[in-house]
N, C-alpha and C positions, 0 to 999 in steps of 0.2 A: 050681508051680515058678516061681521068680523069674528073670526074664531080665536079662541085663546090657545096658547101652547098646549094646555092640558087637553082641550078638545081635539087638537090635531094629533096629539100622541094617542088618544083613544081611537080616533078614526083610523090611523095607520095600523094600530094593534088589531082592530077588528078586521081590517083588510088582510093582514098577514096571517091572522089566526085561522082563516078559512083554508089554509094550505098545510098539508102534512109536513112539508119541509120547514115551515116556520122561518124564524130569522136566520140569516147566514151567520157564520162565525165572525167574531170581531175582526180577524185578519182579512177575511173576504170582504167585509163591509168597508174596511179601510182602503182596500184596493179599489173597490167600487167608487168610494168617495173620491179617491185620487183621479180615477177615470173621469168622473163627472166634473171635477175642477178643471181638468184638461180640456173638456168640451166647452166649459165656460170661457176659458182662456182663448180658445179658438174663436168663439163668437165675439168676444171683446176685441180681439185682434182684427177680425173682419170689419167690425163696426167703427173702431177708433184707431186702428193701427194702419200699417202700410201694406197689409196683405189682403187684397180684395178676395172675395169668395169666387170660386170657379163656378161657371154656369151649371156644371154637373152636380154641385154640392147641394145637399138638402137645405131647406130654408128653416133652420132652427132659430131660436131667439134667446137673448140673454135672460128674459123672464122665465122661459121654460127650463133653461139650464140651472138657474137659481132654484126653481121649483124642484128639480131633480136632486140638487144638493140638500135642500131642506128635507125632502123625503128620506134620503139615505141617512141624514143626521138624526132624524126622528127614529128611524129603524135602529140605528146604532145605540141611541139613548135607551129606547125601549128594551132592547135585548140585554142591556146591562142594568136595568132598573133605575135609570137616571131621570129625574124630574127636570125637564129643560127650563121650566120657569124658575126653579130654585137655582139651577146652574147659572141662568141669566142674572138673577139677583146677586149671586156671589161675584160674578164678573163685573157687574156695574159697581158694586161696593169697592172692588179693587181699583177700578178706574177712577172712582170718585174720591178715593183716599190716596193711594200710592201715586197715582198719576194726576192728582188734582191740579198741580201747577206745571205740568209738562208742556202744555200747549198755550199759545197766546189766546186769551179770551177776547171775544168781541166786546166792544163798549156797550154798556147797558143803559145809556142815557136816554 
């Protein structure tokens, strides 16, 4: 079953709400997000770059790293009361208007 962004935001909020600490501060979440993006970069470099993984390194995956980034993004949005579906709609509107002719479109024949 595919989840909506709203469902994911509620699920994360239910998870975080069980802890006294609650959401981290925005600055801490930004630092955590930066850390997770770095871990994704490492995995992409191992999979597609010139830096093979050492035998002693953990076997993470791009999928799990993207999942970590999604989780912290949802935490960040929830802590600030941001509806990610609405944010997505605003970004898509921007791409479909301001950037409508920025890229070469495929032929639609």
